[in-house]
Steps between C-alpha positions, in 0.01 A plus 500: 500500500706810420783285368256315273365823351855625444581183306185532290574870434853413395368233261264752339783751467723245328219379272418856399864576420539176304186571297625850420834359392326246278291774342818691420666190358201406283476852359871498423468166318191624317668817375819314406324226307268743325792670325708187441413332170419131515435487876151512642388479863120526514488375859654821634181700450288268712763453771557874525128553553481217757799613705384861485164399649676314782724799563197730522323261739802435725655849486254683730561247775851634545421854624182391676694260723736777614226756551650745250191484279276614783729794575515613138122488457424689816 
């Protein structure tokens, strides 16, 4: 059972990091296309918002699985 929870924790860690990377990429594309004439990327606004929500939902699972969140609160 401990091995299963470690695998699930690792998956959440990777998903959180990937979502954060995608947020950074979408913001970079959004800023670049905003100041480049003739190029428009309206999808970046929605994807940035979506990936940010996933990052916020998956992010707290990382410290709570290691117990560091409990130590910092107490």
